[in-house]
C-alpha positions as CSV (number, residue, x, y, z in Angstrom):
1,X,19.8,51.1,7.7
2,X,18.0,49.5,4.8
3,X,19.6,46.1,5.7
4,X,18.4,46.3,9.3
5,X,14.9,47.1,8.1
6,X,15.0,44.1,5.8
7,X,16.1,41.8,8.6
8,X,13.3,43.1,10.9
9,X,10.7,42.7,8.1
10,X,11.9,39.2,7.4
11,X,11.7,38.3,11.2
12,X,8.2,39.7,11.4
13,X,7.1,37.8,8.3
14,X,8.6,34.5,9.6
15,X,6.8,35.0,12.9
16,X,3.5,35.6,11.2
17,X,3.9,32.6,9.0
18,X,4.9,30.3,11.9
19,X,2.0,31.5,14.0
20,X,-0.3,30.7,11.1
21,X,1.2,27.2,10.8
22,X,1.1,26.6,14.5
23,X,-2.6,27.4,14.4
24,X,-3.2,25.0,11.5
25,X,-1.1,22.2,13.1
26,X,-2.1,22.4,16.8
27,X,-5.5,23.9,16.8
28,X,-7.2,22.8,13.5
29,X,-5.2,19.6,13.1
30,X,-5.0,20.5,9.5
31,X,-1.4,21.5,8.6
32,X,-0.7,23.2,5.3
33,X,3.0,22.4,5.1
34,X,5.0,19.2,6.1
35,X,7.2,19.2,9.2
36,X,10.4,19.6,7.3
37,X,9.2,22.9,5.8
38,X,8.1,24.1,9.3
39,X,11.5,23.2,10.7
40,X,13.3,25.1,8.0
41,X,11.3,28.3,8.7
42,X,11.8,27.9,12.5
43,X,15.5,27.5,12.1
44,X,15.7,30.5,9.9
45,X,13.9,32.6,12.5
46,X,16.0,31.3,15.3
47,X,19.3,32.1,13.5
48,X,18.1,35.6,12.6
49,X,17.1,36.3,16.3
50,X,20.4,34.9,17.5
51,X,22.2,37.3,15.2
52,X,19.9,40.2,16.2
53,X,18.9,39.6,19.9
54,X,17.5,43.1,20.1
55,X,14.8,42.0,17.8
56,X,13.6,39.1,19.9
57,X,9.9,39.5,21.0
58,X,8.2,37.7,23.9
59,X,5.5,36.4,21.5
60,X,8.0,34.9,19.0
61,X,7.5,31.2,18.2
62,X,11.0,30.6,19.4
63,X,10.0,31.7,22.9
64,X,7.2,29.2,23.4
65,X,6.0,25.8,22.3
66,X,3.0,25.0,20.2
67,X,-0.1,27.2,20.2
68,X,-2.9,28.4,22.5
69,X,-5.6,25.8,23.4
70,X,-8.9,25.8,21.6
71,X,-11.7,27.7,23.4
72,X,-13.9,24.7,23.2
73,X,-11.8,22.9,25.9
74,X,-11.2,24.0,29.5
75,X,-7.8,25.5,30.0
76,X,-5.3,23.7,32.2
77,X,-2.1,25.0,33.7
78,X,0.8,22.5,33.7
79,X,2.5,22.2,37.1
80,X,5.8,21.9,35.2
81,X,6.1,23.3,31.7
82,X,6.0,20.9,28.8
83,X,8.9,21.9,26.7
84,X,10.1,20.9,23.2
85,X,13.3,19.3,22.1
86,X,16.2,20.6,20.0
87,X,16.6,18.8,16.7
88,X,19.6,17.2,15.1
89,X,19.2,16.7,11.4
90,X,22.4,14.8,10.6
91,X,25.4,13.0,12.1
92,X,27.4,16.3,12.4
93,X,24.6,17.9,14.5
94,X,24.2,14.8,16.6
95,X,28.0,14.8,17.4
96,X,27.8,18.5,18.2
97,X,25.0,17.9,20.7
98,X,27.1,15.1,22.4
99,X,30.1,17.4,22.5
100,X,28.1,20.1,24.2
101,X,26.8,17.6,26.8
102,X,30.3,16.2,27.5
103,X,31.8,19.6,27.9
104,X,28.9,20.7,30.1
105,X,29.4,17.7,32.4
106,X,33.2,17.6,32.1
107,X,33.2,13.9,31.2
108,X,34.7,11.8,28.3
109,X,31.6,9.8,27.5
110,X,27.9,9.9,28.3
111,X,25.2,7.2,28.6
112,X,22.0,8.1,26.8
113,X,18.5,6.6,26.8
114,X,17.4,6.0,23.2
115,X,13.7,5.7,22.2
116,X,11.7,6.2,19.0
117,X,10.2,9.7,18.5
118,X,6.6,8.6,18.0
119,X,4.7,10.9,15.6
120,X,1.6,11.7,17.7
121,X,0.3,14.2,20.2
122,X,2.1,15.1,23.4
123,X,0.0,14.6,26.6
124,X,0.3,15.1,30.3
125,X,-1.4,12.6,32.7
126,X,-2.0,13.7,36.3
127,X,-2.2,11.0,39.0
128,X,-3.3,11.6,42.6
129,X,-2.9,8.7,45.1
130,X,-2.6,6.3,42.3
131,X,-5.7,7.3,40.4
132,X,-5.9,9.1,37.0
133,X,-7.5,12.5,37.5
134,X,-6.6,14.6,34.5
135,X,-5.3,14.6,31.0
136,X,-4.1,17.7,29.2
137,X,-2.6,18.5,25.8
138,X,0.7,20.4,25.6
139,X,-0.9,23.5,24.2
140,X,1.6,26.4,24.5
141,X,3.8,24.5,27.0
142,X,2.5,26.4,30.0
143,X,-1.2,25.9,29.4
144,X,-3.0,23.1,27.6
145,X,-6.5,21.7,27.0
146,X,-8.3,19.5,29.4
147,X,-9.0,16.2,27.6
148,X,-9.6,14.0,30.7
149,X,-12.8,12.4,29.4
150,X,-11.2,11.6,26.0
151,X,-8.0,10.2,27.6
152,X,-10.1,7.9,29.8
153,X,-11.2,6.1,26.6
154,X,-7.6,5.1,25.8
155,X,-7.4,1.6,27.1
156,X,-3.6,1.8,27.5
157,X,-3.9,4.5,30.1
158,X,-4.4,2.9,33.6
159,X,-7.2,4.5,35.5
160,X,-5.6,3.1,38.7
161,X,-1.9,2.3,39.0
162,X,-0.6,-1.1,39.8
163,X,1.7,-2.0,42.6
164,X,2.6,0.7,45.2
165,X,5.2,3.4,46.0
166,X,3.9,6.1,43.8
167,X,3.8,9.7,45.2
168,X,0.7,11.5,46.3
169,X,0.7,13.5,43.1
170,X,2.7,13.4,39.9
171,X,2.5,14.2,36.2
172,X,3.4,11.6,33.5
173,X,4.4,12.8,30.0
174,X,3.7,10.7,26.9
175,X,2.8,10.6,23.3
176,X,-0.7,9.6,22.1
177,X,-0.7,8.0,18.7
178,X,-2.9,5.9,16.3
179,X,-1.3,2.7,15.0
180,X,-1.1,2.4,11.3
181,X,-3.6,-0.4,11.0
182,X,-6.1,1.5,13.0
183,X,-5.5,4.6,10.9
184,X,-6.2,2.7,7.7
185,X,-9.4,1.2,9.1
186,X,-10.6,4.6,10.4
187,X,-10.0,6.3,7.0
188,X,-11.8,3.4,5.3
189,X,-14.9,3.9,7.5
190,X,-14.8,7.7,7.0
191,X,-14.5,7.2,3.2
192,X,-17.4,4.8,3.2
193,X,-19.5,7.3,5.1
194,X,-18.6,10.1,2.6
195,X,-16.8,12.0,5.4
196,X,-13.4,13.8,5.2
197,X,-10.4,11.5,5.8
198,X,-7.3,12.2,7.8
199,X,-4.0,12.8,6.0
200,X,-1.7,10.8,8.3
201,X,-1.8,8.9,11.7
202,X,-0.6,12.0,13.6
203,X,-3.5,14.1,12.4
204,X,-5.9,11.3,13.1
205,X,-4.6,10.9,16.7
206,X,-4.9,14.6,17.3
207,X,-8.3,14.8,15.8
208,X,-9.5,11.8,17.7
209,X,-8.2,13.0,21.1
210,X,-9.7,16.4,20.7
211,X,-13.2,15.3,19.9
212,X,-15.7,17.2,22.1
213,X,-17.7,14.0,22.4
214,X,-15.6,11.3,24.1
215,X,-17.8,8.7,22.6
216,X,-16.2,9.4,19.3
217,X,-12.8,9.1,20.8
218,X,-13.7,5.8,22.2
219,X,-14.4,4.4,18.7
220,X,-10.8,5.1,17.7
221,X,-8.1,2.7,19.2
222,X,-5.6,5.3,20.4
223,X,-2.5,4.2,22.1
224,X,0.2,5.9,24.2
225,X,3.9,5.6,25.2
226,X,5.0,7.4,28.3
227,X,8.5,8.9,28.2
228,X,9.0,11.0,31.3
229,X,7.5,12.9,34.2
230,X,6.7,16.5,35.1
231,X,5.6,17.6,38.6
232,X,6.5,15.1,41.3
233,X,5.8,15.2,45.0
234,X,8.8,14.2,47.0
235,X,12.0,12.6,45.6
236,X,12.2,10.6,42.4
237,X,12.5,6.8,43.0
238,X,15.3,6.4,40.5
239,X,18.8,7.8,39.8
240,X,18.6,7.4,36.1
241,X,16.0,8.0,33.4
242,X,16.1,4.4,32.3
243,X,15.3,3.3,35.9
244,X,12.5,5.8,36.0
245,X,11.0,4.4,32.9
246,X,11.2,0.9,34.5
247,X,9.3,2.3,37.6
248,X,6.6,3.7,35.3
249,X,6.3,0.4,33.5
250,X,6.0,-1.4,36.8
251,X,3.0,0.8,37.7
252,X,1.2,-0.2,34.6
253,X,2.1,2.8,32.4
254,X,3.0,1.9,28.8
255,X,6.6,2.6,27.8
256,X,8.2,2.1,24.4
257,X,9.6,-1.5,24.1
258,X,12.3,0.0,21.9
259,X,13.8,2.1,24.8
260,X,17.5,1.2,25.3
261,X,20.5,2.6,27.1
262,X,23.4,3.3,24.7
263,X,26.9,4.4,25.6
264,X,28.4,7.4,23.8
265,X,27.6,9.0,20.5
266,X,28.7,6.2,18.3
267,X,26.2,3.8,19.9
268,X,23.6,6.6,19.5
269,X,24.3,6.7,15.7
270,X,24.2,2.9,15.5
271,X,20.8,2.8,17.2
272,X,19.5,5.5,14.9
273,X,20.6,3.4,11.8
274,X,19.2,0.2,13.1
275,X,15.8,1.7,13.8
276,X,15.8,3.4,10.4
277,X,16.1,-0.1,8.8
278,X,13.0,-1.2,10.8
279,X,11.1,2.0,10.6
280,X,8.6,0.8,7.9
281,X,7.9,-2.4,9.8
282,X,7.0,-0.7,13.1
283,X,3.2,-0.6,13.7
284,X,3.2,3.1,14.3
285,X,4.8,6.2,12.6
286,X,8.1,7.7,13.9
287,X,10.0,10.6,12.6
288,X,13.3,10.2,14.6
289,X,15.0,9.0,17.7
290,X,15.0,10.9,21.0
291,X,18.3,10.7,23.0
292,X,18.3,11.8,26.7
293,X,21.2,11.8,29.2
294,X,20.4,8.8,31.4
295,X,21.8,10.2,34.7
296,X,19.1,12.4,36.3
297,X,21.6,14.4,38.4
298,X,23.5,15.1,35.2
299,X,20.2,16.3,33.6
300,X,19.7,18.7,36.5
301,X,23.3,20.1,36.1
302,X,22.8,20.7,32.4
303,X,19.4,22.4,32.9
304,X,17.4,24.1,30.2
305,X,17.5,26.9,27.6
306,X,14.4,29.0,26.9
307,X,12.3,26.3,25.3
308,X,14.2,23.0,25.5
309,X,16.4,20.9,27.8
310,X,20.1,20.8,27.2
311,X,20.2,17.1,28.0
312,X,17.9,15.8,25.2
313,X,17.8,15.9,21.4
314,X,15.6,14.5,18.7
315,X,17.7,13.1,15.9
316,X,15.2,13.3,13.0
317,X,15.0,11.0,10.0
318,X,14.8,12.5,6.5
319,X,11.3,13.8,5.9
320,X,8.9,11.4,4.3
321,X,6.7,14.3,3.1
322,X,7.7,17.4,1.2
323,X,6.2,20.2,-0.8
324,X,6.9,20.4,-4.5
325,X,5.3,21.4,-7.8
326,X,3.7,19.2,-10.6
327,X,5.4,20.0,-13.9
328,X,3.5,17.5,-16.0
329,X,1.3,14.4,-15.8
330,X,2.1,11.5,-18.0
331,X,0.5,8.1,-18.4
332,X,2.4,4.8,-18.0
333,X,1.2,1.4,-19.1
334,X,1.8,-1.5,-16.8
335,X,2.5,-5.2,-17.6
336,X,-1.2,-6.0,-17.4
337,X,-2.3,-3.0,-19.5
338,X,-3.2,-0.7,-16.6
339,X,-2.8,2.9,-17.7
340,X,-1.6,4.9,-14.7
341,X,-1.2,8.7,-14.3
342,X,2.3,9.7,-13.1
343,X,3.2,13.2,-11.9
344,X,6.5,14.6,-13.1
345,X,7.7,16.8,-10.2
346,X,10.1,19.6,-9.5
347,X,12.8,17.4,-7.8
348,X,12.6,17.4,-4.0
349,X,14.3,15.5,-1.2
350,X,11.8,13.0,0.4
351,X,12.9,10.2,2.8
352,X,16.5,10.7,2.1
353,X,16.3,10.5,-1.7
354,X,15.5,13.0,-4.5
355,X,12.0,12.4,-5.9
356,X,11.1,13.6,-9.4
357,X,8.0,11.3,-10.0
358,X,5.0,10.3,-8.0
359,X,2.0,8.0,-8.7
360,X,-1.5,9.4,-9.0
361,X,-3.0,5.9,-8.9
362,X,-5.9,6.4,-11.3
363,X,-8.2,9.1,-12.7
364,X,-10.7,8.8,-9.9
365,X,-7.9,9.7,-7.4
366,X,-6.8,12.6,-9.7
367,X,-10.4,14.0,-9.6
368,X,-10.9,13.3,-5.9
369,X,-7.7,15.2,-5.0
370,X,-8.4,17.8,-7.8
371,X,-4.9,17.6,-9.2
372,X,-3.9,20.1,-11.9
373,X,-0.6,20.5,-13.7
374,X,1.2,23.4,-12.0
375,X,-0.2,22.7,-8.5
376,X,1.9,22.8,-5.4
377,X,1.4,19.4,-3.6
378,X,2.4,17.3,-0.7
379,X,4.5,14.3,-1.7
380,X,4.9,11.3,0.6
381,X,7.4,8.5,0.5
382,X,7.7,5.6,2.9
383,X,10.5,3.1,2.6
384,X,10.6,1.5,-0.9
385,X,7.0,2.5,-1.6
386,X,6.6,4.6,-4.8
387,X,6.1,8.2,-3.8
388,X,2.6,9.5,-4.1
389,X,0.9,12.8,-4.3
390,X,-1.0,13.2,-1.0
391,X,-2.7,16.5,-1.2
392,X,-3.0,19.7,-3.3
393,X,-2.6,23.1,-1.8
394,X,-5.4,24.8,-3.6
395,X,-4.6,28.2,-2.1
396,X,-1.3,28.1,-4.1
397,X,-2.8,27.1,-7.4
398,X,-1.6,29.4,-10.2
399,X,-4.0,30.8,-12.9
400,X,-2.1,28.8,-15.5
401,X,-2.9,25.4,-13.8
402,X,-4.4,22.9,-16.2
403,X,-6.6,19.9,-15.5
404,X,-5.4,16.4,-16.2
405,X,-6.8,14.8,-19.4
406,X,-6.7,11.0,-19.6
407,X,-5.6,9.5,-22.9
408,X,-8.0,7.7,-25.3
409,X,-5.2,5.8,-27.0
410,X,-2.4,3.8,-25.4
411,X,0.7,6.0,-25.2
412,X,2.8,2.9,-26.0
413,X,1.0,1.1,-28.9
414,X,-1.8,3.4,-29.9
415,X,-4.6,0.9,-29.1
416,X,-7.8,2.1,-27.5
417,X,-7.8,2.8,-23.8
418,X,-10.9,1.4,-22.2
419,X,-12.5,1.7,-18.8
420,X,-15.7,-0.3,-18.4
421,X,-18.4,1.0,-16.1
422,X,-17.8,0.2,-12.5
423,X,-14.0,-0.3,-12.9
424,X,-11.4,2.1,-11.4
425,X,-8.5,1.3,-13.7
426,X,-8.3,2.2,-17.4
427,X,-6.5,-0.3,-19.6
428,X,-4.8,-0.6,-23.0
429,X,-6.8,-3.0,-25.2
430,X,-3.8,-4.0,-27.3
431,X,-2.8,-7.0,-25.2
432,X,-1.1,-9.1,-27.9
433,X,0.8,-6.2,-29.4
434,X,1.5,-3.6,-26.8
435,X,5.2,-3.5,-25.8
436,X,4.4,-2.7,-22.2
437,X,2.4,-5.9,-21.9
438,X,4.6,-8.1,-24.1
439,X,6.2,-10.4,-21.5
440,X,3.0,-11.1,-19.7
441,X,1.1,-11.7,-22.9
442,X,3.6,-14.3,-24.1
443,X,3.9,-16.0,-20.7
444,X,0.1,-16.4,-20.6
445,X,-0.1,-17.7,-24.2
446,X,2.5,-20.4,-23.4
447,X,1.0,-21.4,-20.1
448,X,-0.1,-25.0,-19.4
449,X,-3.8,-24.2,-19.7
450,X,-3.4,-22.2,-22.8
451,X,-1.1,-23.4,-25.7
452,X,0.9,-25.5,-23.2
453,X,4.4,-24.8,-24.7
454,X,6.6,-27.1,-22.6
455,X,10.0,-25.6,-21.8
456,X,9.0,-21.9,-22.4
457,X,9.4,-20.6,-18.9
458,X,9.3,-17.1,-17.5
459,X,13.0,-16.6,-17.6
460,X,13.3,-17.7,-21.2
461,X,10.4,-15.4,-22.2
462,X,12.1,-12.5,-20.5
463,X,15.3,-13.2,-22.5
464,X,13.5,-13.5,-25.8
465,X,11.7,-10.2,-25.3
466,X,14.7,-8.3,-23.8
467,X,16.9,-9.3,-26.8
468,X,14.2,-8.3,-29.3
469,X,13.8,-11.8,-30.6
470,X,10.0,-12.0,-29.8
471,X,7.6,-9.1,-29.9
472,X,4.3,-11.1,-29.7
473,X,3.2,-14.7,-29.5
474,X,3.3,-15.2,-33.3
475,X,7.1,-14.5,-33.3
476,X,7.6,-17.7,-31.2
477,X,6.9,-19.8,-34.2
478,X,9.6,-18.2,-36.3
479,X,12.4,-19.0,-33.8
480,X,15.3,-21.2,-34.9
481,X,17.3,-23.8,-33.0
482,X,20.5,-21.8,-33.6
483,X,19.0,-18.6,-32.1
484,X,17.6,-20.4,-29.0
485,X,20.9,-22.3,-28.4
486,X,22.8,-19.1,-28.0
487,X,20.6,-17.9,-25.0
488,X,21.6,-18.2,-21.4
489,X,21.0,-21.7,-19.9
490,X,20.2,-23.1,-23.3
491,X,22.0,-25.5,-25.5
492,X,21.3,-27.4,-28.8
493,X,19.3,-30.1,-27.0
494,X,17.2,-27.7,-25.0
495,X,16.7,-25.5,-28.1
496,X,15.6,-28.5,-30.2
497,X,13.2,-29.6,-27.4
498,X,11.6,-26.2,-27.4
499,X,11.2,-26.1,-31.2
500,X,9.4,-29.5,-31.0
501,X,7.2,-28.2,-28.2
502,X,6.2,-25.2,-30.3
503,X,5.4,-27.5,-33.1
504,X,3.2,-29.7,-30.9
505,X,1.4,-26.6,-29.5
506,X,0.1,-25.8,-33.0
507,X,-2.5,-28.6,-32.6
508,X,-4.8,-27.3,-29.9
509,X,-8.4,-26.5,-29.2
510,X,-10.4,-23.4,-30.0
511,X,-11.1,-22.9,-26.3
512,X,-7.4,-23.1,-25.4
513,X,-6.6,-20.7,-28.2
514,X,-9.2,-18.2,-27.0
515,X,-8.0,-18.5,-23.5
516,X,-4.4,-18.0,-24.6
517,X,-5.1,-14.6,-26.2
518,X,-5.3,-13.1,-22.7
519,X,-8.5,-11.2,-23.1
520,X,-9.4,-9.5,-19.9
521,X,-11.6,-11.6,-17.7
522,X,-11.8,-14.4,-20.2
523,X,-10.6,-17.5,-18.4
524,X,-10.9,-21.2,-19.2
525,X,-14.6,-21.4,-18.5
526,X,-15.6,-18.3,-20.6
527,X,-13.3,-19.5,-23.4
528,X,-15.1,-22.8,-23.4
529,X,-18.5,-21.1,-23.6
530,X,-17.3,-18.9,-26.5
531,X,-15.9,-21.9,-28.4
532,X,-19.1,-24.0,-27.8
533,X,-21.4,-21.2,-28.8
534,X,-19.6,-19.9,-31.9
535,X,-17.8,-23.0,-33.0
536,X,-15.5,-20.9,-35.3
537,X,-13.0,-18.2,-34.6
538,X,-14.2,-16.0,-37.5
539,X,-17.7,-16.0,-36.1
540,X,-16.4,-14.9,-32.7
541,X,-14.3,-12.1,-34.4
542,X,-17.4,-10.8,-36.1
543,X,-19.7,-11.0,-33.0
544,X,-21.3,-7.9,-31.4
545,X,-21.6,-7.3,-27.7
546,X,-25.3,-8.2,-27.6
547,X,-24.7,-11.6,-29.1
548,X,-21.9,-12.5,-26.7
549,X,-23.8,-11.2,-23.7
550,X,-26.7,-13.5,-24.7
551,X,-24.5,-16.5,-23.9
552,X,-25.5,-18.0,-20.5
553,X,-22.6,-17.2,-18.0
554,X,-21.2,-14.1,-19.8
555,X,-22.2,-10.6,-18.7
556,X,-22.0,-7.2,-20.4
557,X,-18.7,-6.2,-19.0
558,X,-16.9,-9.3,-20.3
559,X,-18.7,-9.0,-23.6
560,X,-17.4,-5.5,-23.9
561,X,-13.8,-6.7,-23.1
562,X,-14.1,-9.3,-25.9
563,X,-15.4,-7.0,-28.6
564,X,-12.9,-4.3,-27.7
565,X,-10.0,-6.7,-27.8
566,X,-10.9,-8.0,-31.3
567,X,-11.6,-4.5,-32.6
568,X,-7.9,-3.6,-32.3
569,X,-6.1,-4.0,-35.6
570,X,-2.9,-5.0,-33.9
571,X,-4.5,-7.9,-32.1
572,X,-6.2,-9.1,-35.3
573,X,-2.8,-9.0,-37.1
574,X,-1.2,-11.2,-34.4
575,X,-4.1,-13.6,-34.5
576,X,-3.8,-13.9,-38.3
577,X,-0.1,-14.5,-38.1
578,X,-0.7,-17.3,-35.5
579,X,-3.1,-19.0,-37.9
580,X,-0.6,-18.6,-40.7
581,X,2.1,-20.2,-38.5
582,X,-0.1,-23.4,-38.5
583,X,-2.1,-23.2,-35.3
584,X,-5.3,-25.2,-35.7
585,X,-8.0,-27.0,-33.8
586,X,-10.7,-29.6,-34.5
587,X,-14.0,-28.2,-35.8
588,X,-16.4,-27.4,-33.0
589,X,-20.1,-27.9,-33.5
590,X,-21.8,-24.6,-32.3
591,X,-24.6,-24.9,-29.8
592,X,-27.4,-22.7,-28.7
593,X,-27.0,-21.6,-25.0
594,X,-30.4,-22.8,-24.0
595,X,-29.9,-26.2,-25.7
596,X,-26.3,-26.9,-24.4
597,X,-26.1,-30.7,-23.7
598,X,-24.6,-30.1,-20.3
599,X,-27.5,-27.9,-19.0
600,X,-29.2,-29.7,-16.1
601,X,-26.6,-32.4,-15.8
602,X,-25.1,-33.1,-12.3
603,X,-21.4,-33.6,-11.8
604,X,-19.3,-34.6,-8.7
605,X,-15.6,-33.7,-8.5
606,X,-13.3,-35.8,-6.4
607,X,-9.5,-36.5,-6.0
608,X,-6.4,-34.5,-6.8
609,X,-6.6,-32.7,-10.2
610,X,-4.3,-30.5,-12.2
611,X,-6.3,-27.4,-11.3
612,X,-8.4,-26.3,-8.4
613,X,-11.8,-27.9,-8.0
614,X,-13.4,-24.4,-7.7
615,X,-12.1,-23.6,-11.2
616,X,-13.6,-26.8,-12.7
617,X,-16.8,-26.2,-10.8
618,X,-17.1,-22.6,-12.2
619,X,-16.5,-23.9,-15.7
620,X,-19.2,-26.5,-15.4
621,X,-21.7,-24.2,-13.9
622,X,-21.0,-21.6,-16.6
623,X,-22.2,-24.3,-19.1
624,X,-25.4,-24.8,-17.1
625,X,-24.4,-27.9,-15.2
626,X,-24.8,-28.5,-11.5
627,X,-22.0,-29.6,-9.2
628,X,-22.9,-31.7,-6.2
629,X,-20.9,-32.7,-3.1
630,X,-21.8,-36.4,-3.0
631,X,-22.5,-39.2,-5.4
632,X,-26.0,-40.5,-5.8
633,X,-28.1,-42.3,-8.4
634,X,-29.0,-38.9,-9.9
635,X,-25.3,-38.1,-10.6
636,X,-24.6,-37.9,-14.3
637,X,-20.8,-37.8,-14.3
638,X,-18.0,-38.1,-11.7
639,X,-14.8,-36.3,-12.5
640,X,-12.1,-38.2,-10.7
641,X,-8.4,-37.4,-10.1
642,X,-5.7,-39.1,-8.2
643,X,-6.5,-40.6,-4.7
644,X,-10.3,-40.1,-5.4
645,X,-11.3,-42.4,-2.5
646,X,-14.8,-43.2,-1.3
647,X,-16.6,-41.0,-3.9
648,X,-15.0,-42.9,-6.7
649,X,-15.9,-46.3,-5.1
650,X,-19.5,-45.1,-4.6
651,X,-19.7,-44.0,-8.3
652,X,-18.6,-47.5,-9.4
653,X,-21.0,-49.1,-7.0
654,X,-23.9,-47.0,-8.5
655,X,-22.5,-47.5,-12.0
656,X,-22.2,-43.8,-12.6
657,X,-20.0,-42.6,-15.6
658,X,-16.5,-41.6,-14.6
659,X,-14.3,-39.2,-16.5
660,X,-10.7,-38.1,-16.0
661,X,-9.7,-34.5,-16.9
662,X,-9.1,-35.4,-20.6
663,X,-12.5,-36.9,-20.8
664,X,-14.1,-33.8,-19.3
665,X,-12.2,-31.5,-21.7
666,X,-13.5,-33.6,-24.6
667,X,-17.0,-33.5,-23.3
668,X,-16.9,-29.7,-22.9
669,X,-15.3,-29.2,-26.3
670,X,-17.9,-31.1,-28.3
671,X,-20.7,-32.6,-26.1
672,X,-22.7,-33.9,-29.1
673,X,-19.8,-36.0,-30.2
674,X,-20.2,-38.2,-27.1
675,X,-22.9,-40.8,-27.6
676,X,-24.7,-42.8,-25.0
677,X,-21.6,-45.0,-24.5
678,X,-20.3,-42.2,-22.2
679,X,-23.3,-42.8,-19.9
680,X,-22.1,-46.4,-19.3
681,X,-19.9,-46.8,-16.2
682,X,-16.1,-46.5,-16.7
683,X,-13.8,-49.3,-15.7
684,X,-10.7,-47.1,-16.0
685,X,-8.5,-47.6,-12.9
686,X,-8.7,-43.8,-11.9
687,X,-7.1,-43.2,-8.6
688,X,-6.0,-46.8,-8.1
């Protein structure tokens, strides 16, 4: 007796819970649980009712589809009920469906129509004499909501059918959806307006179609694919479902371009696999493939069960969203120093794999979503994209839940974590020392516009770091020929060449050295400004933000980056070791920003140069110079590369000074060292 009472209580609890989730999903467009969780509850209830048929009630969720329509819309009775589909969750269940169909028809093989199961909102379109007269949502399957005015705003829905031959009255069934690109744009607009955003394209489609004001719906580019018919006056003009889809398409009704006739269950499974490989590239969300018996007479013979046809099945893909719990939040440091919060999860299956970690992006997102350790959350995974926490279920938050506290020191190297005003991402400031940033720091240091270490490419840097031979840029200058010769794709000759390149790189410029340190937002132009202003590295190391910010072309954010970088003991240690290794540069005469010799001079850039013209232009403008587009008598210098053409010829005709890139670098490095001889026209054959 107790067991029977327990079963009855469980059935009643499941009914209440499913009714609640139906209301959240269909009426409020605000689901609390992902589809996979709903499917699990529904299957449990269906199995219990099948084992105890005496406990089945007429109001059970298994006896109807969806939920009652919202009171705000006029109620519509469907001429033919809009039913649901049975689900197959794996190959075994798909084969079982095919076996039931073949046994029901008494045949050895069956042709099916396959098409993507678009994740949107089911709709019924009523046409009379070729004109669209009514649109209705599925509702509870028998009665839906009248959304005619809203459907009229969907451009894919023909208000008048093309061609001829349609019956006096018929219902078309389809799925309204919002393409991914439109969904992203919609959420961006809502976010900019400070409004609540949608969780996914399905919710956005449902929310858009069920706007009381059709003008709101019209602003959202909904789409539709038609997949079948309901009521139909007279005989159908086709013997197969695939031919019926072709008829609908001929009348101007949109049908999925992925629709295909497949023979037997093995071709069904192959189609399912092929579409899974392309799933993330489709412009809309799908959650499975629908297979329907193609022969319409065979469909009629198979008939229906209470809530679904026996001749169709939805072969679902693994859920891309699931519920789980956050066990902890840790912080990872990326290759550029970005410090990112990562949720450690109670393992859960999402998208066919077990997920134990999910990104939280940044602390702004953590606060916006109100994430706490201990929360129950939605987790989403799409293809190879890193899983992310989508939403917190606040109603399930335990009393022991703890807020996420960002670190003040890097979890890898202990350097300060900084986040300047106006920036979203926090970063480790130990760029030269931090193990997480090691490879990128060394690659940048060796790059052509920094220390220009010829032969030290990305692959070699990765080998050196991964084998523990180099931890920071200073370690490069302690490498030996024998060590390098033992690396992949290296030999004695290549190793010797690299050692010689390292030796040559020791003679550089202060601007290149500063640039090579990899300080955030300190590029070539800013490095040149710093070198010109301070003239000495020690003076720069001792500078305060206000002094750096006073330099024309450098703002407060960059000044903060610079001071913070040099304040880290690890960075200073690496810099000192680089100087001890023998890196040096010519003395730079410091200048005052207002008296910089390039202030007010006009330059023209022409020809093909080793770096983009915009970069050179920005560097010159940062020093107070002007960059013009044409050569005139007022031009002070012409910077000419290869194939300079007419501008170079005009500069020579007007006897304007001409510099190549080396001359420009020398001018920027120490402008006062250049006497009036630079103002005399150059006879160098640049570009010839």
